[in-house]
MIDREN-44265 format. One record per residue: residue number from 0; x, y, z of N, C-alpha, C, CB in turn; residue in one letter. Coordinates in steps of 0.05 Angstrom, whole numbers, m for minus. Glycine has a CB too. Example, Ala and Ser with C-alpha at 12.3 -4.5 7.8 and 13.67 -1.06 7.14 Angstrom:
2
+-----+--------+--------+--------+--------+--------+--------+--------+--------+--------+--------+--------+--------+------+
|  nr |    nxx |    nyy |    nzz |   caxx |   cayy |   cazz |    cxx |    cyy |    czz |   cbxx |   cbyy |   cbzz | rest |
+-----+--------+--------+--------+--------+--------+--------+--------+--------+--------+--------+--------+--------+------+
|   0 |    264 |   m114 |    156 |    246 |    m90 |    156 |    264 |    m66 |    156 |    226 |    m89 |    181 |    a |
|   1 |    257 |    m45 |    142 |    273 |    m21 |    143 |    258 |      1 |    157 |    282 |    m12 |    114 |    s |
+-----+--------+--------+--------+--------+--------+--------+--------+--------+--------+--------+--------+--------+------+
***
This chain:
106
+-----+--------+--------+--------+--------+--------+--------+--------+--------+--------+--------+--------+--------+------+
|  nr |    nxx |    nyy |    nzz |   caxx |   cayy |   cazz |    cxx |    cyy |    czz |   cbxx |   cbyy |   cbzz | rest |
+-----+--------+--------+--------+--------+--------+--------+--------+--------+--------+--------+--------+--------+------+
|   0 |    985 |   2554 |   1298 |   1002 |   2546 |   1320 |   1022 |   2525 |   1312 |    984 |   2534 |   1343 |    a |
|   1 |   1045 |   2526 |   1323 |   1065 |   2506 |   1318 |   1059 |   2481 |   1333 |   1093 |   2516 |   1326 |    n |
|   2 |   1066 |   2458 |   1321 |   1061 |   2432 |   1334 |   1072 |   2431 |   1362 |   1072 |   2409 |   1317 |    a |
|   3 |   1095 |   2443 |   1366 |   1108 |   2441 |   1392 |   1091 |   2456 |   1413 |   1136 |   2453 |   1391 |    i |
|   4 |   1075 |   2475 |   1404 |   1058 |   2491 |   1422 |   1032 |   2478 |   1429 |   1053 |   2518 |   1410 |    e |
|   5 |   1024 |   2457 |   1415 |    999 |   2444 |   1419 |   1001 |   2426 |   1444 |    990 |   2428 |   1395 |    l |
|   6 |    981 |   2429 |   1462 |    982 |   2413 |   1486 |    972 |   2385 |   1480 |    965 |   2425 |   1508 |    d |
|   7 |    975 |   2367 |   1499 |    968 |   2339 |   1494 |    939 |   2335 |   1488 |    976 |   2322 |   1519 |    e |
|   8 |    922 |   2350 |   1500 |    893 |   2348 |   1495 |    887 |   2355 |   1466 |    877 |   2366 |   1513 |    a |
|   9 |    900 |   2374 |   1455 |    896 |   2382 |   1427 |    907 |   2361 |   1408 |    909 |   2409 |   1421 |    t |
|  10 |    929 |   2348 |   1416 |    941 |   2328 |   1399 |    929 |   2300 |   1402 |    971 |   2326 |   1405 |    r |
|  11 |    909 |   2298 |   1420 |    895 |   2272 |   1424 |    873 |   2270 |   1403 |    884 |   2270 |   1453 |    t |
|  12 |    874 |   2249 |   1387 |    854 |   2245 |   1366 |    842 |   2217 |   1368 |    867 |   2249 |   1338 |    v |
|  13 |    818 |   2214 |   1356 |    805 |   2187 |   1355 |    821 |   2169 |   1337 |    776 |   2190 |   1346 |    a |
|  14 |    827 |   2145 |   1347 |    842 |   2126 |   1331 |    823 |   2110 |   1313 |    857 |   2107 |   1349 |    l |
|  15 |    800 |   2102 |   1323 |    781 |   2087 |   1307 |    753 |   2092 |   1319 |    788 |   2057 |   1307 |    d |
|  16 |    733 |   2078 |   1309 |    706 |   2082 |   1318 |    699 |   2069 |   1345 |    687 |   2071 |   1297 |    s |
|  17 |    718 |   2054 |   1356 |    714 |   2041 |   1382 |    717 |   2060 |   1405 |    733 |   2018 |   1385 |    s |
|  18 |    727 |   2084 |   1400 |    731 |   2104 |   1421 |    760 |   2105 |   1431 |    714 |   2097 |   1444 |    g |
|  19 |    777 |   2088 |   1420 |    805 |   2090 |   1427 |    817 |   2116 |   1416 |    821 |   2065 |   1415 |    k |
|  20 |    836 |   2127 |   1431 |    849 |   2151 |   1422 |    879 |   2147 |   1422 |    842 |   2175 |   1441 |    t |
|  21 |    893 |   2166 |   1409 |    922 |   2166 |   1409 |    931 |   2195 |   1410 |    933 |   2152 |   1383 |    t |
|  22 |    954 |   2199 |   1421 |    966 |   2225 |   1423 |    987 |   2228 |   1402 |    978 |   2231 |   1452 |    v |
|  23 |    983 |   2246 |   1383 |   1003 |   2251 |   1362 |   1027 |   2265 |   1374 |    990 |   2268 |   1339 |    l |
|  24 |   1050 |   2258 |   1364 |   1075 |   2272 |   1372 |   1076 |   2298 |   1357 |   1100 |   2255 |   1366 |    t |
|  25 |   1093 |   2316 |   1367 |   1096 |   2342 |   1353 |   1106 |   2337 |   1324 |   1116 |   2360 |   1368 |    a |
|  26 |   1123 |   2317 |   1320 |   1134 |   2311 |   1293 |   1111 |   2301 |   1275 |   1156 |   2290 |   1295 |    e |
|  27 |   1093 |   2284 |   1286 |   1071 |   2275 |   1269 |   1053 |   2298 |   1261 |   1055 |   2253 |   1285 |    q |
|  28 |   1047 |   2316 |   1279 |   1031 |   2339 |   1273 |   1044 |   2356 |   1252 |   1025 |   2356 |   1298 |    v |
|  29 |   1070 |   2361 |   1255 |   1085 |   2377 |   1236 |   1085 |   2364 |   1208 |   1114 |   2380 |   1245 |    k |
|  30 |   1090 |   2338 |   1206 |   1090 |   2324 |   1181 |   1061 |   2324 |   1169 |   1100 |   2295 |   1184 |    r |
|  31 |   1041 |   2319 |   1185 |   1014 |   2319 |   1176 |   1005 |   2346 |   1165 |    995 |   2311 |   1198 |    g |
|  32 |   1013 |   2367 |   1179 |   1007 |   2394 |   1169 |   1020 |   2400 |   1142 |   1016 |   2415 |   1190 |    k |
|  33 |   1045 |   2392 |   1140 |   1059 |   2396 |   1114 |   1046 |   2380 |   1092 |   1089 |   2387 |   1117 |    r |
|  34 |   1039 |   2355 |   1097 |   1027 |   2338 |   1076 |    999 |   2348 |   1069 |   1024 |   2309 |   1086 |    l |
|  35 |    984 |   2357 |   1089 |    957 |   2368 |   1084 |    960 |   2393 |   1067 |    943 |   2374 |   1110 |    f |
|  36 |    978 |   2411 |   1074 |    982 |   2435 |   1059 |    989 |   2430 |   1030 |   1003 |   2453 |   1072 |    g |
|  37 |   1007 |   2411 |   1026 |   1016 |   2405 |    999 |    996 |   2390 |    982 |   1042 |   2389 |   1000 |    a |
|  38 |    981 |   2372 |    994 |    963 |   2355 |    979 |    934 |   2363 |    981 |    966 |   2327 |    989 |    s |
|  39 |    926 |   2376 |   1002 |    897 |   2381 |   1006 |    890 |   2411 |   1008 |    889 |   2367 |   1032 |    c |
|  40 |    910 |   2427 |   1014 |    906 |   2455 |   1020 |    893 |   2472 |    999 |    931 |   2467 |   1027 |    g |
|  41 |    896 |   2464 |    973 |    884 |   2480 |    952 |    854 |   2478 |    952 |    895 |   2471 |    925 |    s |
|  42 |    842 |   2456 |    961 |    813 |   2454 |    962 |    801 |   2455 |    990 |    805 |   2427 |    949 |    c |
|  43 |    818 |   2450 |   1010 |    808 |   2450 |   1037 |    824 |   2471 |   1053 |    812 |   2422 |   1051 |    h |
|  44 |    812 |   2496 |   1053 |    825 |   2518 |   1066 |    808 |   2529 |   1088 |    831 |   2540 |   1045 |    t |
|  45 |    819 |   2536 |   1110 |    804 |   2548 |   1132 |    783 |   2529 |   1144 |    790 |   2572 |   1122 |    g |
|  46 |    788 |   2503 |   1143 |    770 |   2484 |   1155 |    745 |   2478 |   1139 |    762 |   2495 |   1181 |    g |
|  47 |    744 |   2485 |   1113 |    721 |   2479 |   1097 |    730 |   2464 |   1071 |    705 |   2505 |   1089 |    i |
|  48 |    710 |   2455 |   1057 |    714 |   2443 |   1031 |    704 |   2463 |   1010 |    699 |   2415 |   1028 |    t |
|  49 |    722 |   2472 |    992 |    714 |   2493 |    973 |    692 |   2484 |    954 |    738 |   2501 |    956 |    k |
|  50 |    691 |   2458 |    947 |    670 |   2449 |    929 |    643 |   2448 |    943 |    677 |   2422 |    918 |    t |
|  51 |    643 |   2447 |    970 |    618 |   2447 |    985 |    625 |   2459 |   1013 |    606 |   2419 |    988 |    n |
|  52 |    623 |   2486 |   1015 |    630 |   2499 |   1040 |    613 |   2491 |   1064 |    627 |   2529 |   1037 |    p |
|  53 |    592 |   2476 |   1060 |    575 |   2467 |   1082 |    588 |   2443 |   1096 |    547 |   2459 |   1072 |    n |
|  54 |    608 |   2431 |   1084 |    622 |   2408 |   1095 |    647 |   2418 |   1109 |    629 |   2387 |   1074 |    i |
|  55 |    647 |   2415 |   1136 |    670 |   2424 |   1152 |    690 |   2401 |   1155 |    661 |   2434 |   1178 |    g |
|  56 |    714 |   2408 |   1163 |    735 |   2388 |   1167 |    739 |   2383 |   1197 |    761 |   2398 |   1154 |    l |
|  57 |    722 |   2393 |   1214 |    724 |   2388 |   1242 |    713 |   2359 |   1248 |    707 |   2409 |   1258 |    d |
|  58 |    721 |   2348 |   1271 |    712 |   2320 |   1276 |    682 |   2316 |   1275 |    722 |   2312 |   1304 |    p |
|  59 |    667 |   2336 |   1284 |    637 |   2334 |   1283 |    628 |   2332 |   1254 |    624 |   2357 |   1297 |    e |
|  60 |    638 |   2350 |   1237 |    631 |   2349 |   1209 |    639 |   2324 |   1195 |    643 |   2373 |   1194 |    g |
|  61 |    663 |   2314 |   1201 |    673 |   2290 |   1188 |    658 |   2265 |   1198 |    702 |   2286 |   1194 |    l |
|  62 |    646 |   2267 |   1222 |    630 |   2244 |   1232 |    604 |   2240 |   1216 |    624 |   2248 |   1262 |    s |
|  63 |    596 |   2260 |   1202 |    571 |   2259 |   1187 |    574 |   2245 |   1159 |    559 |   2286 |   1183 |    l |
|  64 |    599 |   2242 |   1151 |    605 |   2229 |   1125 |    599 |   2199 |   1127 |    634 |   2234 |   1116 |    a |
|  65 |    594 |   2187 |   1104 |    589 |   2158 |   1102 |    610 |   2147 |   1084 |    560 |   2152 |   1091 |    t |
|  66 |    628 |   2129 |   1094 |    632 |   2123 |   1122 |    644 |   2148 |   1136 |    650 |   2099 |   1125 |    p |
|  67 |    642 |   2148 |   1163 |    652 |   2172 |   1176 |    683 |   2174 |   1174 |    644 |   2171 |   1206 |    n |
|  68 |    692 |   2199 |   1176 |    721 |   2204 |   1172 |    732 |   2219 |   1196 |    725 |   2221 |   1147 |    r |
|  69 |    721 |   2215 |   1219 |    729 |   2230 |   1243 |    749 |   2215 |   1261 |    705 |   2237 |   1259 |    n |
|  70 |    764 |   2197 |   1249 |    784 |   2182 |   1264 |    808 |   2177 |   1246 |    773 |   2156 |   1276 |    s |
|  71 |    830 |   2169 |   1257 |    854 |   2162 |   1241 |    847 |   2140 |   1221 |    878 |   2154 |   1259 |    v |
|  72 |    833 |   2119 |   1231 |    826 |   2097 |   1214 |    807 |   2106 |   1192 |    813 |   2074 |   1231 |    a |
|  73 |    788 |   2123 |   1198 |    769 |   2133 |   1178 |    783 |   2149 |   1157 |    747 |   2149 |   1191 |    g |
|  74 |    802 |   2166 |   1165 |    817 |   2182 |   1145 |    835 |   2166 |   1128 |    833 |   2204 |   1160 |    l |
|  75 |    848 |   2146 |   1140 |    866 |   2128 |   1124 |    849 |   2113 |   1103 |    881 |   2108 |   1142 |    v |
|  76 |    825 |   2103 |   1112 |    808 |   2089 |   1093 |    799 |   2108 |   1071 |    783 |   2079 |   1108 |    d |
|  77 |    793 |   2133 |   1078 |    785 |   2153 |   1057 |    808 |   2158 |   1038 |    776 |   2179 |   1071 |    y |
|  78 |    832 |   2160 |   1047 |    855 |   2166 |   1029 |    861 |   2142 |   1011 |    880 |   2172 |   1046 |    l |
|  79 |    853 |   2118 |   1020 |    856 |   2095 |   1003 |    834 |   2093 |    982 |    856 |   2069 |   1020 |    k |
|  80 |    810 |   2102 |    990 |    786 |   2099 |    973 |    768 |   2124 |    977 |    771 |   2073 |    979 |    n |
|  81 |    775 |   2147 |    965 |    759 |   2171 |    970 |    732 |   2169 |    956 |    774 |   2195 |    960 |    p |
|  82 |    712 |   2177 |    970 |    685 |   2177 |    960 |    671 |   2203 |    966 |    668 |   2153 |    971 |    t |
|  83 |    649 |   2208 |    953 |    633 |   2232 |    959 |    624 |   2230 |    988 |    608 |   2234 |    940 |    t |
|  84 |    615 |   2253 |    999 |    608 |   2254 |   1027 |    587 |   2233 |   1035 |    597 |   2282 |   1033 |    f |
|  85 |    569 |   2226 |   1016 |    549 |   2205 |   1022 |    560 |   2177 |   1018 |    525 |   2210 |   1006 |    d |
|  86 |    585 |   2175 |   1008 |    597 |   2149 |   1004 |    588 |   2133 |    980 |    592 |   2132 |   1028 |    g |
|  87 |    572 |   2146 |    963 |    560 |   2132 |    940 |    577 |   2131 |    915 |    534 |   2144 |    933 |    l |
|  88 |    595 |   2150 |    911 |    611 |   2151 |    887 |    640 |   2154 |    893 |    601 |   2174 |    869 |    e |
|  89 |    657 |   2140 |    879 |    686 |   2143 |    881 |    695 |   2170 |    869 |    701 |   2119 |    868 |    s |
|  90 |    713 |   2183 |    882 |    724 |   2208 |    871 |    755 |   2205 |    868 |    717 |   2232 |    888 |    i |
|  91 |    764 |   2180 |    867 |    792 |   2174 |    865 |    806 |   2187 |    841 |    797 |   2144 |    865 |    a |
|  92 |    792 |   2192 |    820 |    804 |   2203 |    796 |    810 |   2233 |    799 |    786 |   2199 |    772 |    e |
|  93 |    795 |   2247 |    817 |    798 |   2276 |    820 |    809 |   2284 |    847 |    772 |   2289 |    815 |    t |
|  94 |    807 |   2266 |    867 |    816 |   2272 |    894 |    842 |   2258 |    900 |    794 |   2264 |    915 |    h |
|  95 |    862 |   2272 |    912 |    887 |   2259 |    918 |    881 |   2234 |    936 |    906 |   2278 |    933 |    p |
|  96 |    893 |   2212 |    927 |    889 |   2187 |    942 |    912 |   2168 |    937 |    862 |   2174 |    934 |    s |
|  97 |    914 |   2148 |    953 |    935 |   2128 |    949 |    930 |   2114 |    922 |    935 |   2108 |    972 |    i |
|  98 |    905 |   2110 |    915 |    897 |   2096 |    891 |    904 |   2111 |    865 |    867 |   2089 |    891 |    a |
|  99 |    903 |   2138 |    866 |    906 |   2153 |    841 |    932 |   2168 |    838 |    883 |   2171 |    839 |    s |
| 100 |    949 |   2169 |    858 |    973 |   2185 |    855 |    995 |   2176 |    873 |    966 |   2215 |    861 |    a |
| 101 |   1018 |   2186 |    869 |   1041 |   2180 |    886 |   1044 |   2201 |    908 |   1067 |   2178 |    869 |    d |
| 102 |   1023 |   2214 |    915 |   1025 |   2236 |    935 |   1029 |   2224 |    962 |    999 |   2253 |    934 |    i |
| 103 |   1015 |   2203 |    969 |   1017 |   2191 |    995 |   1033 |   2166 |    995 |    989 |   2186 |   1006 |    f |
| 104 |   1054 |   2164 |   1011 |   1070 |   2139 |   1012 |   1054 |   2116 |   1024 |   1096 |   2144 |   1028 |    p |
| 105 |   1059 |   2093 |   1013 |   1045 |   2069 |   1023 |   1058 |   2059 |   1048 |   1044 |   2047 |   1002 |    k |
+-----+--------+--------+--------+--------+--------+--------+--------+--------+--------+--------+--------+--------+------+
***
């Protein structure tokens, strides 16, 4: 679906763990989709993680990660310091991140 076609409910995402939400603009969705496709799409296709297909990219699946990644704040934290799903090991050397590459602007 094109970002312009997404209704407000679909564009409403968790901002942080406090329950606050934000509504993404069509432009933010468009830019996010492009960035995800270019930086993440080779390993995360169809809503799964190729290295572990049991890990979904839906909010419920991301909430099970440690720390959870089911909010904007959680995803930003993950992009700054990517770790394994259990949070025990850094994967910054192999996973696109702010720490390891110029992929994401600061």
